[in-house]
Every structure is written in structure tokens, then in C-alpha cells.
Legacy VTK file of the C-alpha trace (Angstrom):
# vtk DataFile Version 3.0
C-alpha trace
ASCII
DATASET POLYDATA
POINTS 193 float
-0.237 -38.289 79.619
0.718 -35.054 81.172
-1.438 -33.005 83.662
-3.399 -30.620 81.348
-2.559 -32.353 78.894
-5.752 -33.978 76.478
-7.159 -34.893 73.379
-9.836 -33.049 71.458
-12.469 -35.458 70.026
-13.528 -34.812 66.310
-17.046 -33.998 67.330
-15.137 -31.430 70.368
-13.486 -29.734 66.938
-16.818 -29.597 65.056
-18.448 -27.960 68.217
-15.423 -25.485 68.534
-15.370 -24.458 64.914
-19.369 -23.975 64.975
-18.921 -21.760 67.841
-16.265 -19.384 65.980
-18.836 -18.824 62.814
-19.515 -15.213 62.202
-16.601 -14.020 64.538
-14.136 -12.385 63.015
-10.457 -14.415 63.264
-7.767 -13.109 65.779
-5.374 -11.790 62.769
-7.498 -9.930 60.800
-5.120 -7.573 59.082
-2.714 -8.899 60.206
0.537 -8.710 57.997
2.168 -11.446 56.583
-0.403 -13.891 57.907
-2.241 -15.010 55.606
-0.448 -17.557 53.294
-0.947 -16.080 49.508
-1.532 -19.409 47.400
1.412 -19.556 44.380
-0.796 -18.161 41.598
-2.446 -15.693 43.574
1.090 -14.118 44.409
1.773 -14.502 40.929
-1.382 -12.150 39.664
0.044 -9.479 42.155
3.536 -9.506 40.845
2.179 -9.000 37.777
-0.486 -6.234 38.249
2.079 -4.486 40.509
4.804 -4.503 37.516
6.344 -1.578 36.701
3.724 0.832 38.929
4.944 3.220 40.091
4.172 5.414 43.762
3.211 8.753 44.165
5.639 9.955 46.662
3.096 10.173 49.316
1.737 6.838 49.124
5.909 5.556 49.142
5.723 7.911 52.197
2.756 5.818 53.627
4.758 2.429 52.973
7.549 3.222 54.467
6.027 4.915 57.682
4.044 1.644 57.934
6.966 -0.606 58.052
9.016 2.000 60.339
9.789 -0.685 64.087
8.495 -3.524 61.846
11.036 -6.664 62.233
11.967 -10.391 60.442
11.911 -13.366 62.520
13.853 -15.500 62.398
12.496 -17.747 59.286
12.580 -14.826 57.000
16.114 -14.147 58.183
17.589 -17.624 57.111
15.486 -17.166 54.134
16.357 -14.425 53.165
20.256 -14.989 53.855
19.593 -18.062 52.069
18.856 -16.405 49.504
21.265 -14.203 48.989
24.317 -16.123 50.249
26.214 -16.730 46.262
24.505 -13.788 44.993
27.265 -11.753 42.858
26.348 -8.571 42.755
27.743 -5.357 40.070
29.730 -3.352 40.183
26.831 -0.891 39.647
25.133 -2.662 41.987
27.626 -2.666 44.526
28.178 1.654 44.415
24.710 2.666 44.470
24.217 0.573 47.998
27.758 2.720 48.741
26.071 5.470 48.105
22.719 4.891 49.326
24.755 4.207 52.904
27.345 7.532 53.327
27.017 9.886 55.508
23.896 7.272 57.730
24.594 8.022 60.831
24.822 4.289 61.976
24.563 4.412 65.193
27.130 4.044 67.840
30.541 4.857 67.049
32.228 2.586 64.831
33.013 5.554 62.466
34.947 7.288 65.028
39.208 6.676 64.893
40.681 4.770 67.951
43.743 6.450 69.214
47.455 5.168 69.217
47.028 3.724 72.070
44.760 1.585 70.752
47.038 -1.649 70.435
47.620 -4.865 69.759
49.642 -5.521 72.252
47.623 -3.575 74.904
43.988 -6.117 74.151
46.186 -8.871 74.595
47.262 -7.871 77.472
43.382 -7.881 78.253
42.395 -11.048 77.663
45.386 -12.567 79.084
44.347 -9.928 82.845
41.069 -12.518 81.758
42.248 -15.052 81.417
41.325 -15.281 77.374
37.419 -16.066 79.707
34.338 -13.957 77.759
33.533 -11.894 81.520
30.407 -12.168 79.949
29.247 -15.891 79.202
32.180 -17.694 80.316
33.683 -19.243 76.944
36.481 -19.460 77.154
39.130 -18.814 73.722
39.659 -21.520 73.009
35.878 -22.437 72.478
34.853 -19.787 69.847
34.285 -21.476 66.352
33.724 -19.238 63.175
36.187 -16.676 61.449
36.785 -15.277 64.653
38.793 -17.519 67.200
39.650 -14.462 69.578
38.014 -12.052 72.511
36.923 -8.980 71.332
37.800 -6.482 73.875
35.075 -3.626 74.437
34.778 0.302 75.853
33.478 -0.507 79.194
32.217 3.322 78.837
32.124 3.399 75.469
34.803 6.130 74.673
37.375 4.468 72.445
39.595 7.154 73.709
39.637 5.467 77.081
42.109 2.902 77.037
42.829 2.953 80.402
42.754 -1.732 81.101
39.840 -0.381 84.035
38.030 0.304 81.376
38.158 -2.516 79.091
37.206 -5.911 79.443
37.179 -9.294 77.011
33.484 -10.689 75.284
33.184 -12.740 73.076
31.605 -11.382 69.619
27.923 -12.723 70.685
28.107 -11.340 74.224
29.754 -8.262 72.487
27.440 -7.191 69.538
24.216 -7.232 72.724
26.142 -4.517 74.226
25.383 -2.333 71.624
22.062 -1.464 72.794
21.593 -1.319 76.357
24.368 0.548 76.484
23.151 2.675 80.255
22.880 -0.855 81.712
25.951 -2.508 80.820
28.383 0.668 81.326
26.570 0.217 84.807
26.478 -3.577 85.346
30.334 -3.636 83.774
31.333 -1.105 86.731
29.751 -2.614 89.078
32.074 -6.256 88.167
35.147 -6.023 89.846
37.635 -6.725 86.734
LINES 1 194
193 0 1 2 3 4 5 6 7 8 9 10 11 12 13 14 15 16 17 18 19 20 21 22 23 24 25 26 27 28 29 30 31 32 33 34 35 36 37 38 39 40 41 42 43 44 45 46 47 48 49 50 51 52 53 54 55 56 57 58 59 60 61 62 63 64 65 66 67 68 69 70 71 72 73 74 75 76 77 78 79 80 81 82 83 84 85 86 87 88 89 90 91 92 93 94 95 96 97 98 99 100 101 102 103 104 105 106 107 108 109 110 111 112 113 114 115 116 117 118 119 120 121 122 123 124 125 126 127 128 129 130 131 132 133 134 135 136 137 138 139 140 141 142 143 144 145 146 147 148 149 150 151 152 153 154 155 156 157 158 159 160 161 162 163 164 165 166 167 168 169 170 171 172 173 174 175 176 177 178 179 180 181 182 183 184 185 186 187 188 189 190 191 192
């Protein structure tokens, strides 16, 4: 048995359980920790069916959910649920309208200049030996629908197509560069290309 690992006896378990009786559980008040039975879920669903919340309540609910992140399990379940789901044209239109004018946090809505060409991107990949400059994966090892390395603007300025401002990244590493841009800018400027 590994050092520091031991099995508790049934008596130990019972004593620990008795010692905790009457204490407040560590997860009291935490959302999503307590599992409800299917019957309870159905009762809650039926009780809430057709229920309209006041504007104030909707704001409170919205505010309480800000900053919450879905766990990997929840993301996987949502993805599995949506796989193969067919949306009506009306639903697609409503989704599109709800996103109109929304700031994406990046600069993806800005168009690229005329000198941002496939030839330029290919020359950057070639210069970088078809290797992601962050994780080191070779373009031939990429899987999925996009089997080419992305070309990233180090200073995040799409109009700056100077080769010294461009670097080859795999899709995964390129996605990471959207957060904490100052750090990535400094990182790539301190790495020689």
C-alpha cells in the first residue's frame, strides 16, 4: 500500500459520521451539488411550467449566474444533447437577431486587409517549418477538419501583416491567445522567430 494511504475500518467510518452529526454540510447552499430524484425534478418542472418571473426576479437570476462556468461534464452533456438537433428557420433567425450588435470581446468583426493572403499565410507556415510555435506540433500531426496551422497576429492588429508580427499556431494554441493578450504579446515578442 502506498505511503500515507490507509483504509478506514467500519468502526472509524461510523465514529466520523457520528462526529459530524448536527454540523452544517460543507456544500450547504452550493448550486448543483445536491442531486434530486427524477420524481422531484418532475414535480419542480410541473410547478414552474408556464410561470412568468417579474423583471426584477429575472435580473436577480441573471445577476446570480454571471461568472458561473459549466463543468466539463455539463459541457459534454449539453454537446451530446445538441448533436443532430435540427433547428427551425424561425429559431435560427431569432438566434441570429439576438447576437446582432453584440461585442465579441475580440476583433474578429474587423475585416482583414488586402495583403492578408493565402500566399502570405503559407510563407509564415513555411518559415516556421510547419510547426506550432507554442506547443511544437507539426502540421502533419493535426487532426479534425482544419489540418493547417493558423497564422496569428502577435500584436492583435489585423492590419499589421509584417512577417515579424506573424506566427504559426495550431488551432488549440491559437484559441488560448484570445485570453490575457498582454501576456501573449510579451511572450511572442520575447521569443525569436
